[in-house]
DRENDO-1510 file (C-alpha; in Angstrom, 1 decimal, always signed):
<recs>
REC; n; res; u; v; w
REC; 1; MET; +1.7; -23.8; -15.2 .
REC; 2; CYS; +0.0; -27.1; -14.4 .
REC; 3; LEU; -1.9; -25.5; -11.5 .
REC; 4; PHE; -3.1; -22.6; -13.8 .
REC; 5; PHE; -4.7; -24.9; -16.3 .
REC; 6; LEU; -6.2; -27.1; -13.6 .
REC; 7; PHE; -7.6; -24.1; -11.9 .
REC; 8; CYS; -9.2; -22.6; -15.0 .
REC; 9; GLY; -10.7; -25.9; -16.0 .
REC; 10; ILE; -12.5; -26.1; -12.6 .
REC; 11; LEU; -13.8; -22.6; -12.9 .
REC; 12; LEU; -15.1; -23.1; -16.5 .
REC; 13; ALA; -16.7; -26.4; -15.6 .
REC; 14; GLY; -18.4; -24.9; -12.5 .
REC; 15; GLY; -19.8; -21.9; -14.4 .
REC; 16; ASP; -22.9; -23.7; -15.8 .
REC; 17; ARG; -24.0; -24.5; -12.3 .
REC; 18; MET; -24.4; -20.8; -11.1 .
REC; 19; LYS; -27.8; -20.2; -9.5 .
REC; 20; LEU; -29.3; -16.8; -8.9 .
REC; 21; TYR; -32.6; -15.5; -7.5 .
REC; 22; ASN; -34.5; -14.1; -10.4 .
REC; 23; THR; -37.0; -11.4; -9.5 .
REC; 24; LEU; -38.8; -12.1; -12.7 .
REC; 25; SER; -39.7; -15.7; -11.8 .
REC; 26; ARG; -39.5; -15.1; -8.0 .
REC; 27; GLN; -37.3; -18.1; -7.5 .
REC; 28; VAL; -33.7; -19.3; -7.6 .
REC; 29; GLU; -32.8; -20.4; -11.1 .
REC; 30; GLU; -29.8; -22.0; -12.9 .
REC; 31; PHE; -28.1; -19.2; -14.8 .
REC; 32; LYS; -27.8; -19.7; -18.5 .
REC; 33; PRO; -26.7; -16.7; -20.6 .
REC; 34; HIS; -28.1; -16.0; -24.0 .
REC; 35; GLU; -24.6; -16.7; -25.6 .
REC; 36; GLU; -22.7; -19.5; -24.0 .
REC; 37; GLY; -19.7; -18.4; -22.0 .
REC; 38; LYS; -20.5; -14.6; -22.3 .
REC; 39; VAL; -22.5; -12.4; -20.0 .
REC; 40; LYS; -24.1; -9.0; -20.8 .
REC; 41; PHE; -24.8; -7.3; -17.5 .
REC; 42; TYR; -26.5; -3.9; -17.0 .
REC; 43; THR; -26.4; -2.0; -13.7 .
REC; 44; CYS; -28.7; +0.9; -13.0 .
REC; 45; GLY; -26.3; +3.7; -12.2 .
REC; 46; PRO; -26.7; +6.7; -9.9 .
REC; 47; THR; -28.7; +9.9; -10.4 .
REC; 48; VAL; -25.9; +12.4; -9.9 .
REC; 49; TYR; -27.7; +15.2; -8.1 .
REC; 50; HIS; -26.1; +14.5; -4.7 .
REC; 51; TYR; -23.6; +12.3; -3.0 .
REC; 52; ALA; -24.3; +8.5; -3.0 .
REC; 53; HIS; -24.9; +7.3; +0.6 .
REC; 54; ILE; -23.6; +4.0; +1.9 .
REC; 55; GLY; -27.0; +2.4; +1.2 .
REC; 56; ASN; -26.5; +3.1; -2.5 .
REC; 57; ILE; -22.9; +1.8; -2.3 .
REC; 58; ARG; -24.1; -1.4; -0.7 .
REC; 59; ASN; -26.1; -2.0; -3.9 .
REC; 60; TYR; -23.0; -1.5; -6.1 .
REC; 61; ILE; -21.0; -3.8; -3.9 .
REC; 62; GLY; -23.6; -6.5; -4.5 .
REC; 63; HIS; -23.3; -6.0; -8.3 .
REC; 64; ASP; -19.5; -6.0; -8.0 .
REC; 65; ILE; -19.5; -9.4; -6.3 .
REC; 66; LEU; -21.8; -10.8; -9.0 .
REC; 67; ASP; -19.5; -9.4; -11.7 .
REC; 68; LYS; -16.3; -10.8; -10.1 .
REC; 69; THR; -18.0; -14.1; -9.4 .
REC; 70; LEU; -19.0; -14.6; -13.0 .
REC; 71; ARG; -15.5; -13.7; -14.1 .
REC; 72; TYR; -14.1; -16.1; -11.5 .
REC; 73; LEU; -16.3; -18.9; -13.0 .
REC; 74; GLY; -14.8; -18.3; -16.4 .
REC; 75; TYR; -17.4; -16.1; -18.0 .
REC; 76; GLU; -16.5; -13.2; -20.3 .
REC; 77; VAL; -18.5; -10.4; -18.8 .
REC; 78; THR; -19.4; -7.1; -20.5 .
REC; 79; ARG; -21.0; -4.7; -18.0 .
REC; 80; CYS; -22.7; -1.4; -18.7 .
REC; 81; MET; -23.8; +1.3; -16.3 .
REC; 82; ASN; -25.8; +4.5; -17.0 .
REC; 83; ILE; -25.3; +7.9; -15.2 .
REC; 84; THR; -28.6; +9.6; -14.8 .
REC; 85; ASP; -28.1; +13.3; -15.4 .
REC; 86; VAL; -31.5; +14.2; -16.7 .
REC; 87; GLY; -35.1; +13.1; -16.5 .
REC; 88; HIS; -35.3; +11.6; -13.0 .
REC; 89; LEU; -38.2; +13.3; -11.3 .
REC; 90; THR; -38.7; +13.5; -7.5 .
REC; 91; SER; -41.6; +11.0; -7.6 .
REC; 92; ASP; -40.0; +8.3; -9.7 .
REC; 93; SER; -43.0; +8.6; -11.9 .
REC; 94; ASP; -44.1; +11.6; -14.0 .
REC; 95; SER; -44.7; +14.3; -11.4 .
REC; 96; GLY; -42.5; +16.5; -9.3 .
REC; 97; GLU; -39.4; +18.3; -10.5 .
REC; 98; ASP; -36.3; +16.9; -12.2 .
REC; 99; LYS; -33.7; +16.1; -9.4 .
REC; 100; MET; -30.9; +17.7; -11.4 .
REC; 101; SER; -32.9; +21.0; -11.6 .
REC; 102; LEU; -33.5; +21.0; -7.9 .
REC; 103; ALA; -29.8; +20.4; -7.3 .
REC; 104; SER; -28.9; +23.3; -9.7 .
REC; 105; LYS; -31.2; +25.6; -7.6 .
REC; 106; ARG; -29.8; +24.3; -4.3 .
REC; 107; GLU; -26.2; +24.9; -5.3 .
REC; 108; HIS; -26.5; +27.7; -7.8 .
REC; 109; LYS; -24.6; +25.7; -10.5 .
REC; 110; SER; -25.6; +24.5; -13.9 .
REC; 111; ALA; -27.0; +21.0; -14.3 .
REC; 112; MET; -23.9; +19.8; -16.0 .
REC; 113; GLU; -21.6; +21.2; -13.3 .
REC; 114; ILE; -23.7; +19.3; -10.8 .
REC; 115; ALA; -23.5; +16.1; -12.8 .
REC; 116; ASP; -19.7; +16.4; -13.3 .
REC; 117; PHE; -19.1; +17.0; -9.6 .
REC; 118; TYR; -21.3; +14.2; -8.2 .
REC; 119; THR; -20.3; +11.7; -10.9 .
REC; 120; LYS; -16.7; +12.2; -9.7 .
REC; 121; ALA; -17.7; +11.9; -6.1 .
REC; 122; PHE; -19.7; +8.7; -6.8 .
REC; 123; PHE; -16.8; +7.0; -8.5 .
REC; 124; ASP; -14.3; +8.1; -5.8 .
REC; 125; ASP; -16.4; +6.3; -3.2 .
REC; 126; PHE; -17.2; +3.4; -5.6 .
REC; 127; LEU; -13.5; +2.7; -6.1 .
REC; 128; LYS; -12.7; +3.1; -2.4 .
REC; 129; VAL; -14.7; +0.0; -1.7 .
REC; 130; ASN; -12.8; -1.8; -4.5 .
REC; 131; CYS; -15.8; -1.9; -6.9 .
REC; 132; LYS; -14.6; -2.6; -10.5 .
REC; 133; LYS; -15.7; +0.2; -12.8 .
REC; 134; PRO; -17.9; -1.2; -15.6 .
REC; 135; GLU; -16.4; -1.4; -19.1 .
REC; 136; ILE; -19.1; +0.9; -20.4 .
REC; 137; VAL; -20.3; +4.0; -18.4 .
REC; 138; SER; -22.7; +6.3; -20.3 .
REC; 139; PRO; -24.5; +9.5; -19.2 .
REC; 140; ALA; -28.1; +9.7; -20.1 .
REC; 141; THR; -27.5; +13.0; -21.9 .
REC; 142; SER; -25.1; +11.3; -24.4 .
REC; 143; ASN; -27.8; +9.1; -25.9 .
REC; 144; ILE; -30.7; +11.4; -26.9 .
REC; 145; ASP; -30.8; +10.1; -30.5 .
REC; 146; MET; -31.3; +6.5; -29.3 .
REC; 147; TYR; -34.3; +7.5; -27.1 .
REC; 148; ILE; -35.9; +9.4; -30.0 .
REC; 149; LYS; -35.3; +6.4; -32.3 .
REC; 150; MET; -37.0; +4.1; -29.8 .
REC; 151; ILE; -39.9; +6.4; -29.1 .
REC; 152; GLU; -40.6; +7.0; -32.8 .
REC; 153; LYS; -40.9; +3.2; -33.3 .
REC; 154; LEU; -43.2; +2.8; -30.2 .
REC; 155; ILE; -45.5; +5.5; -31.6 .
REC; 156; ALA; -45.5; +4.0; -35.1 .
REC; 157; GLU; -46.5; +0.6; -33.6 .
REC; 158; GLU; -49.1; +2.2; -31.4 .
REC; 159; TYR; -47.5; +1.3; -28.1 .
REC; 160; ALA; -47.1; +5.0; -27.3 .
REC; 161; TYR; -49.2; +8.1; -27.9 .
REC; 162; ILE; -48.9; +11.9; -27.8 .
REC; 163; SER; -51.0; +13.8; -25.3 .
REC; 164; GLY; -50.7; +17.3; -24.0 .
REC; 165; GLY; -47.5; +17.6; -26.0 .
REC; 166; ASN; -45.8; +14.8; -24.2 .
REC; 167; VAL; -45.3; +11.2; -25.2 .
REC; 168; TYR; -46.6; +8.3; -23.0 .
REC; 169; PHE; -46.3; +4.5; -23.1 .
REC; 170; ASP; -49.7; +2.8; -23.2 .
REC; 171; ILE; -49.6; -0.1; -20.8 .
REC; 172; SER; -53.0; -1.4; -22.0 .
REC; 173; LYS; -51.2; -2.7; -25.1 .
REC; 174; LEU; -49.4; -5.3; -23.1 .
REC; 175; ASP; -50.8; -8.6; -21.8 .
REC; 176; ASP; -48.8; -8.6; -18.6 .
REC; 177; TYR; -47.4; -5.2; -17.7 .
REC; 178; TYR; -46.9; -6.2; -14.1 .
REC; 179; VAL; -44.9; -9.4; -14.9 .
REC; 180; LEU; -42.0; -8.3; -12.7 .
REC; 181; THR; -44.0; -7.4; -9.7 .
REC; 182; ASN; -47.0; -9.8; -9.8 .
REC; 183; HIS; -49.3; -6.8; -9.1 .
REC; 184; GLN; -52.9; -6.6; -10.3 .
REC; 185; GLU; -53.8; -3.4; -12.1 .
REC; 186; ASP; -56.7; -2.6; -9.7 .
REC; 187; GLN; -54.2; -2.8; -6.8 .
REC; 188; MET; -52.2; +0.1; -8.2 .
REC; 189; VAL; -54.5; +2.9; -7.0 .
REC; 190; VAL; -53.6; +6.4; -8.0 .
REC; 191; GLY; -52.0; +8.3; -5.1 .
REC; 192; ALA; -51.6; +5.1; -3.0 .
REC; 193; ARG; -47.9; +4.9; -3.6 .
REC; 194; GLU; -45.1; +7.0; -5.0 .
REC; 195; GLY; -45.0; +5.2; -8.3 .
REC; 196; VAL; -48.6; +6.0; -9.4 .
REC; 197; GLU; -49.8; +9.6; -9.5 .
REC; 198; GLU; -52.6; +11.5; -11.3 .
REC; 199; ASP; -51.8; +12.9; -14.8 .
REC; 200; ASP; -54.8; +14.1; -16.8 .
REC; 201; ASN; -52.8; +13.6; -20.1 .
REC; 202; LYS; -52.7; +9.8; -19.5 .
REC; 203; ARG; -55.1; +7.3; -20.9 .
REC; 204; ASN; -54.4; +4.8; -18.1 .
REC; 205; GLN; -53.4; +5.5; -14.5 .
REC; 206; ALA; -50.1; +3.6; -14.9 .
REC; 207; ASP; -49.0; +4.9; -18.3 .
REC; 208; PHE; -45.6; +6.5; -18.1 .
REC; 209; ALA; -43.8; +9.3; -19.9 .
REC; 210; LEU; -41.2; +8.6; -22.6 .
REC; 211; TRP; -40.6; +12.3; -23.5 .
REC; 212; PHE; -41.5; +15.6; -21.8 .
REC; 213; THR; -41.9; +18.8; -23.6 .
REC; 214; THR; -42.2; +22.4; -22.3 .
REC; 215; SER; -46.0; +21.8; -22.2 .
REC; 216; LYS; -45.4; +20.1; -18.9 .
REC; 217; PHE; -42.1; +21.6; -17.6 .
REC; 218; GLU; -41.3; +25.1; -18.6 .
REC; 219; ASN; -37.8; +26.7; -18.2 .
REC; 220; HIS; -36.1; +23.4; -17.9 .
REC; 221; GLU; -32.3; +23.8; -18.4 .
REC; 222; LEU; -31.7; +20.7; -20.4 .
REC; 223; LEU; -33.7; +20.6; -23.6 .
REC; 224; TRP; -33.3; +18.8; -27.0 .
REC; 225; ASP; -35.2; +19.1; -30.3 .
REC; 226; SER; -37.5; +16.2; -31.0 .
REC; 227; PRO; -40.4; +15.3; -33.4 .
REC; 228; TRP; -42.7; +16.2; -30.5 .
REC; 229; GLY; -41.2; +19.5; -29.6 .
REC; 230; LYS; -38.3; +20.8; -27.5 .
REC; 231; GLY; -38.0; +18.7; -24.4 .
REC; 232; TYR; -36.2; +15.9; -22.6 .
REC; 233; PRO; -36.5; +12.1; -22.1 .
REC; 234; GLY; -38.3; +10.4; -19.2 .
REC; 235; TRP; -36.2; +8.5; -16.7 .
REC; 236; HIS; -37.2; +5.0; -17.7 .
REC; 237; ILE; -36.3; +5.2; -21.4 .
REC; 238; GLU; -32.7; +6.0; -20.7 .
REC; 239; CYS; -31.8; +2.6; -19.3 .
REC; 240; SER; -33.5; +0.7; -22.1 .
REC; 241; GLY; -31.8; +2.9; -24.7 .
REC; 242; ILE; -28.3; +2.7; -23.2 .
REC; 243; SER; -28.6; -1.1; -22.6 .
REC; 244; ILE; -29.8; -1.9; -26.1 .
REC; 245; LYS; -27.3; +0.5; -27.7 .
REC; 246; TYR; -24.2; -0.9; -26.0 .
REC; 247; LEU; -25.1; -4.5; -25.1 .
REC; 248; GLY; -27.5; -5.4; -27.9 .
REC; 249; GLU; -31.0; -6.8; -28.2 .
REC; 250; TYR; -30.5; -9.7; -25.6 .
REC; 251; LEU; -29.5; -8.8; -22.1 .
REC; 252; ASP; -28.5; -11.5; -19.6 .
REC; 253; ILE; -28.7; -9.7; -16.2 .
REC; 254; HIS; -30.2; -6.4; -15.3 .
REC; 255; GLY; -29.5; -5.2; -11.7 .
REC; 256; GLY; -30.6; -2.5; -9.3 .
REC; 257; GLY; -32.0; -2.0; -5.8 .
REC; 258; VAL; -35.3; -3.4; -4.8 .
REC; 259; ASP; -36.8; +0.1; -5.0 .
REC; 260; ASN; -36.2; +0.0; -8.8 .
REC; 261; ILE; -38.5; -3.0; -9.3 .
REC; 262; PHE; -41.6; -0.7; -9.7 .
REC; 263; PRO; -42.1; +1.4; -11.6 .
REC; 264; HIS; -38.6; +1.7; -13.1 .
REC; 265; HIS; -37.7; -1.8; -14.1 .
REC; 266; THR; -41.3; -2.7; -14.8 .
REC; 267; ASN; -41.4; +0.2; -17.3 .
REC; 268; GLU; -38.1; -0.8; -18.8 .
REC; 269; ILE; -39.4; -4.3; -19.6 .
REC; 270; ALA; -42.6; -2.8; -21.2 .
REC; 271; GLN; -40.9; -0.4; -23.5 .
REC; 272; SER; -37.8; -2.6; -24.4 .
REC; 273; GLU; -39.9; -5.6; -25.4 .
REC; 274; ALA; -42.4; -3.5; -27.3 .
REC; 275; TYR; -39.5; -1.9; -29.2 .
REC; 276; LEU; -37.6; -5.1; -29.8 .
REC; 277; GLY; -40.6; -7.4; -30.4 .
REC; 278; HIS; -39.1; -10.3; -28.3 .
REC; 279; PRO; -38.1; -11.0; -24.7 .
REC; 280; TRP; -35.3; -8.7; -23.6 .
REC; 281; CYS; -33.7; -9.7; -20.3 .
REC; 282; HIS; -34.1; -13.0; -18.5 .
REC; 283; TYR; -32.5; -12.4; -15.1 .
REC; 284; TRP; -33.3; -9.5; -12.8 .
REC; 285; PHE; -31.0; -9.1; -9.9 .
REC; 286; HIS; -32.0; -6.8; -6.9 .
REC; 287; ASN; -30.2; -5.9; -3.7 .
REC; 288; GLU; -32.1; -5.3; -0.5 .
REC; 289; HIS; -31.9; -2.0; +1.4 .
REC; 290; LEU; -29.3; -0.9; +3.9 .
REC; 291; LEU; -31.1; +0.4; +7.0 .
REC; 292; ASP; -30.1; +2.7; +9.8 .
REC; 293; GLU; -31.8; +2.6; +13.2 .
REC; 294; SER; -34.7; +4.7; +11.9 .
REC; 295; GLY; -35.3; +2.7; +8.7 .
REC; 296; LYS; -34.2; +2.8; +5.0 .
REC; 297; MET; -31.3; +5.2; +4.3 .
REC; 298; SER; -32.4; +8.1; +2.2 .
REC; 299; LYS; -31.0; +11.4; +1.0 .
REC; 300; SER; -34.3; +13.1; +1.9 .
REC; 301; LYS; -33.5; +12.5; +5.6 .
REC; 302; GLY; -30.9; +15.2; +5.6 .
REC; 303; GLY; -27.3; +14.3; +6.4 .
REC; 304; ILE; -25.8; +11.9; +4.0 .
REC; 305; LEU; -23.4; +9.2; +5.3 .
REC; 306; THR; -21.0; +8.4; +2.5 .
REC; 307; VAL; -17.9; +6.1; +2.2 .
REC; 308; SER; -15.7; +9.3; +2.2 .
REC; 309; VAL; -17.3; +10.4; +5.5 .
REC; 310; LEU; -16.6; +6.9; +7.0 .
REC; 311; GLU; -13.0; +7.3; +5.8 .
REC; 312; GLU; -12.7; +10.7; +7.4 .
REC; 313; LYS; -13.9; +9.2; +10.6 .
REC; 314; GLY; -10.9; +6.8; +10.4 .
REC; 315; TYR; -12.5; +3.7; +9.0 .
REC; 316; ASP; -11.1; +1.6; +6.2 .
REC; 317; PRO; -13.7; +1.7; +3.4 .
REC; 318; LEU; -13.1; -2.0; +2.9 .
REC; 319; ALA; -14.4; -2.6; +6.4 .
REC; 320; PHE; -17.8; -1.5; +5.0 .
REC; 321; ARG; -17.4; -3.9; +2.1 .
REC; 322; PHE; -16.5; -6.7; +4.5 .
REC; 323; MET; -19.6; -5.8; +6.6 .
REC; 324; CYS; -21.7; -6.2; +3.5 .
REC; 325; LEU; -20.2; -9.5; +2.5 .
REC; 326; GLY; -21.2; -10.9; +5.9 .
REC; 327; SER; -24.8; -10.6; +4.9 .
REC; 328; HIS; -26.8; -12.0; +1.9 .
REC; 329; TYR; -27.5; -9.4; -0.7 .
REC; 330; ARG; -31.2; -10.2; -0.6 .
REC; 331; ARG; -31.5; -9.5; +3.1 .
REC; 332; GLN; -31.9; -6.1; +4.6 .
REC; 333; LEU; -28.8; -5.1; +6.5 .
REC; 334; VAL; -28.8; -2.7; +9.5 .
REC; 335; PHE; -25.9; -0.3; +9.7 .
REC; 336; SER; -24.5; +0.9; +13.0 .
REC; 337; TYR; -21.1; +2.2; +14.0 .
REC; 338; ASP; -20.8; -0.7; +16.5 .
REC; 339; ALA; -21.3; -3.1; +13.6 .
REC; 340; LEU; -18.7; -1.2; +11.5 .
REC; 341; ASP; -16.3; -1.2; +14.4 .
REC; 342; GLN; -16.6; -4.9; +14.7 .
REC; 343; ALA; -16.1; -5.4; +10.9 .
REC; 344; GLN; -13.0; -3.2; +11.1 .
REC; 345; LYS; -11.5; -5.2; +13.9 .
REC; 346; THR; -12.4; -8.6; +12.3 .
REC; 347; LEU; -10.9; -7.5; +8.9 .
REC; 348; ASN; -7.7; -6.3; +10.6 .
REC; 349; LYS; -7.4; -9.6; +12.4 .
REC; 350; LEU; -8.0; -11.5; +9.2 .
REC; 351; ARG; -5.4; -9.6; +7.3 .
REC; 352; ASN; -2.9; -10.1; +10.1 .
REC; 353; LYS; -3.5; -13.9; +10.0 .
REC; 354; VAL; -3.1; -14.0; +6.3 .
REC; 355; ASN; +0.1; -11.9; +6.3 .
REC; 356; ASN; +1.6; -14.1; +9.1 .
REC; 357; ILE; +1.3; -17.2; +7.0 .
REC; 358; VAL; +4.8; -18.8; +6.7 .
REC; 359; VAL; +5.2; -19.6; +3.0 .
REC; 360; GLU; +6.6; -23.1; +2.9 .
REC; 361; GLY; +6.3; -26.1; +0.5 .
REC; 362; GLU; +4.8; -26.2; -3.0 .
REC; 363; VAL; +1.1; -25.6; -3.8 .
REC; 364; ASP; -0.8; -28.8; -3.3 .
REC; 365; SER; -3.1; -28.8; -6.3 .
REC; 366; ALA; -5.4; -31.5; -5.0 .
REC; 367; LYS; -6.1; -29.6; -1.8 .
REC; 368; PHE; -6.3; -26.3; -3.7 .
REC; 369; ASP; -9.0; -27.8; -5.9 .
REC; 370; LEU; -10.9; -29.2; -2.9 .
REC; 371; TYR; -11.1; -25.8; -1.2 .
REC; 372; ASN; -11.7; -23.9; -4.4 .
REC; 373; ALA; -14.6; -26.2; -5.2 .
REC; 374; LYS; -16.1; -25.4; -1.7 .
REC; 375; PHE; -15.6; -21.7; -2.4 .
REC; 376; VAL; -17.2; -21.9; -5.8 .
REC; 377; GLN; -20.1; -23.9; -4.5 .
REC; 378; GLU; -21.1; -21.2; -2.0 .
REC; 379; LEU; -20.8; -18.4; -4.6 .
REC; 380; GLU; -22.8; -20.4; -7.1 .
REC; 381; ASN; -25.5; -20.8; -4.5 .
REC; 382; ASP; -27.1; -17.3; -5.1 .
REC; 383; LEU; -23.9; -15.5; -4.1 .
REC; 384; ASN; -23.7; -16.8; -0.5 .
REC; 385; THR; -20.8; -14.5; +0.5 .
REC; 386; ALA; -21.1; -15.2; +4.2 .
REC; 387; ASN; -20.5; -19.0; +3.6 .
REC; 388; SER; -17.7; -18.3; +1.1 .
REC; 389; LEU; -16.0; -16.3; +3.8 .
REC; 390; SER; -16.3; -19.3; +6.1 .
REC; 391; VAL; -14.4; -21.3; +3.5 .
REC; 392; LEU; -11.6; -18.8; +3.8 .
REC; 393; TYR; -11.5; -19.3; +7.6 .
REC; 394; GLU; -11.4; -23.1; +7.1 .
REC; 395; VAL; -8.3; -22.6; +4.9 .
REC; 396; LEU; -6.6; -20.6; +7.6 .
REC; 397; LYS; -7.5; -23.1; +10.3 .
REC; 398; ASP; -6.4; -26.2; +8.4 .
REC; 399; LYS; -3.2; -27.4; +10.1 .
REC; 400; GLU; -2.6; -30.0; +7.3 .
REC; 401; LEU; -2.4; -27.3; +4.7 .
REC; 402; ASN; +1.0; -25.8; +3.9 .
REC; 403; GLY; +1.6; -22.1; +3.7 .
REC; 404; ALA; +2.1; -21.9; +0.0 .
REC; 405; THR; -1.3; -23.6; -0.7 .
REC; 406; LYS; -3.1; -21.4; +1.9 .
REC; 407; LEU; -1.7; -18.2; +0.4 .
REC; 408; GLU; -2.5; -19.3; -3.1 .
REC; 409; LEU; -6.1; -20.0; -2.1 .
REC; 410; ILE; -6.5; -16.7; -0.3 .
REC; 411; LYS; -5.1; -14.8; -3.3 .
REC; 412; SER; -7.6; -16.6; -5.5 .
REC; 413; PHE; -10.6; -16.0; -3.2 .
REC; 414; ASP; -9.7; -12.3; -2.9 .
REC; 415; LYS; -10.3; -11.9; -6.7 .
REC; 416; VAL; -14.0; -12.0; -5.6 .
REC; 417; PHE; -13.8; -10.6; -2.1 .
REC; 418; ASP; -11.4; -7.8; -3.1 .
REC; 419; LEU; -10.6; -7.0; +0.6 .
REC; 420; ASN; -6.8; -6.5; +0.0 .
REC; 421; LEU; -6.1; -9.5; +2.2 .
REC; 422; VAL; -2.6; -10.2; +0.9 .
REC; 423; LYS; +0.1; -7.7; +1.3 .
REC; 424; GLU; +2.5; -8.3; -1.5 .
REC; 425; ALA; +6.2; -8.0; -0.6 .
REC; 426; ASN; +7.4; -4.7; -2.0 .
REC; 427; SER; +10.6; -3.0; -1.1 .
REC; 428; VAL; +10.7; +0.6; -0.1 .
REC; 429; ASP; +14.2; +2.1; +0.1 .
REC; 430; SER; +15.1; +4.8; +2.6 .
REC; 431; ASP; +14.9; +7.6; +0.0 .
REC; 432; LEU; +11.4; +6.6; -1.1 .
REC; 433; GLU; +10.2; +6.3; +2.5 .
REC; 434; SER; +11.5; +9.7; +3.3 .
REC; 435; TYR; +9.7; +11.2; +0.3 .
REC; 436; ILE; +6.5; +9.5; +1.3 .
REC; 437; LEU; +6.6; +10.6; +4.9 .
REC; 438; GLU; +7.5; +14.2; +3.8 .
REC; 439; LYS; +4.4; +14.2; +1.5 .
REC; 440; ILE; +2.2; +12.8; +4.4 .
REC; 441; GLU; +3.3; +15.7; +6.6 .
REC; 442; GLU; +2.7; +18.2; +3.8 .
REC; 443; ARG; -0.8; +16.8; +3.3 .
REC; 444; LYS; -1.5; +16.9; +7.0 .
REC; 445; GLU; -0.5; +20.5; +7.1 .
REC; 446; ALA; -2.6; +21.3; +4.1 .
REC; 447; LYS; -5.7; +19.7; +5.7 .
REC; 448; ALA; -5.1; +21.6; +8.9 .
REC; 449; ASN; -5.1; +24.8; +6.9 .
REC; 450; LYS; -8.3; +23.6; +5.1 .
REC; 451; ASP; -6.4; +23.7; +1.8 .
REC; 452; TYR; -8.2; +20.5; +0.6 .
REC; 453; ALA; -7.3; +21.1; -3.0 .
REC; 454; LEU; -3.6; +20.9; -2.1 .
REC; 455; ALA; -4.2; +17.9; +0.1 .
REC; 456; ASP; -6.0; +16.1; -2.8 .
REC; 457; SER; -3.2; +17.0; -5.2 .
REC; 458; ILE; -0.6; +15.4; -2.9 .
REC; 459; ARG; -2.7; +12.3; -2.6 .
REC; 460; ASP; -3.1; +12.1; -6.4 .
REC; 461; GLU; +0.7; +12.7; -6.9 .
REC; 462; LEU; +1.4; +9.7; -4.6 .
REC; 463; VAL; -1.2; +7.5; -6.3 .
REC; 464; ALA; +0.5; +8.3; -9.7 .
REC; 465; LYS; +3.7; +6.9; -8.2 .
REC; 466; GLY; +2.0; +3.7; -7.0 .
REC; 467; ILE; +1.5; +4.8; -3.4 .
REC; 468; LYS; -1.9; +4.8; -1.7 .
REC; 469; LEU; -2.4; +6.8; +1.5 .
REC; 470; ILE; -4.6; +5.3; +4.2 .
REC; 471; ASP; -6.2; +7.6; +6.7 .
REC; 472; THR; -6.9; +5.9; +10.1 .
REC; 473; LYS; -7.9; +7.1; +13.5 .
REC; 474; ASP; -4.2; +6.9; +14.5 .
REC; 475; GLY; -2.9; +8.9; +11.6 .
REC; 476; THR; -2.0; +8.3; +7.9 .
REC; 477; THR; -0.1; +5.2; +6.7 .
REC; 478; TYR; +0.6; +4.0; +3.2 .
REC; 479; GLU; +0.8; +1.0; +1.0 .
REC; 480; LEU; +2.3; +0.3; -2.5 .
REC; 481; ILE; -0.3; -0.4; -5.2 .
</recs>
């Protein structure tokens, strides 16, 4: 009991020293939420037209570490994520075709069938790397009324205009549209980058669409009535609408990948602050890319490497999480199977060391506080996960530290790392073990017969009973959850 209160006091005291790199200011800043002790955190979610590759998942691991660090420091965090199931065009601006429509044609399914399938696939992989699902997850198509409400106000206050049947945001109404990127307007030449393309309906080259009607895209599957005609929302308005609807007028942290900075997040700031009439989000958190040997990972390259594919190859998904934690979130990380092999071996060795700790003595609160302070210091330093892992190794190597204190520290650290470092002592009687092994054989046979639905149902049946199957290169094992 005494240790609990001492521990929580340290975390709450340390919370006001958190420092994060802010894309908006282009420097590391002390983190101060709008409301003391509470954090409202928005994560740009996936466009669910295809599987999320491991580069996408690296981004969400970074957000998960930030989320868990803030909670570890004692903050009350409310996190929201959108699911883009309409409006995201192939160019990230206002040209090309809706990615959901392309997927519908590719797979001969409805847009909603595509969205349902790939949303489930996304969260399957998301959870496999122990990412915590945000408290609020909202599909873009569930918030059409909010977008219309925002657009109506933007038009009324002359931040937006109707042209060619569509509604556009007029960036000339803002003093500093490029505040997030530090670009100059004359540097953003039409056609020079994906974010800026020619549209004869626009007053300015960088104006962006808030609402599309059939005047621009005919025969679109997903259409809603609006004051401007039947149509659908632009991509950028959805995140502003969802964030303001669920998290309120003041947002503490908005996160995404570096490729979201322009035009997506730039446009979000423009429309949100024009709508609200005051500053909206102070801290902008961006993860760098995961690269393969040929450059940035991309769905357009063809084969998509997912967490599930890694698992099918015999890797523990948490080996990929561990690999990501070894690098800073603002540095590009190069993926290779050699690197993942090394991460898998190192993680296995680490778990073995942890689970070979002989629990002896009582928890030494003074030494616990000392190491916990070191751990917190590294996390507060712009999420230095590599150095915080080094603190964990220091704990393991400390010969003066008794087993009880070591184990308590590692359990505590793993609230942030979430690498399943400590195997809790659970008893499995002979009847239960026989049942589990029988189900493993049934699932193996189902997979051999390519009856993947049956294999999945067996896995789900075991999960419902608190048993998680782990597929490895050497076969299938299990653990109690």
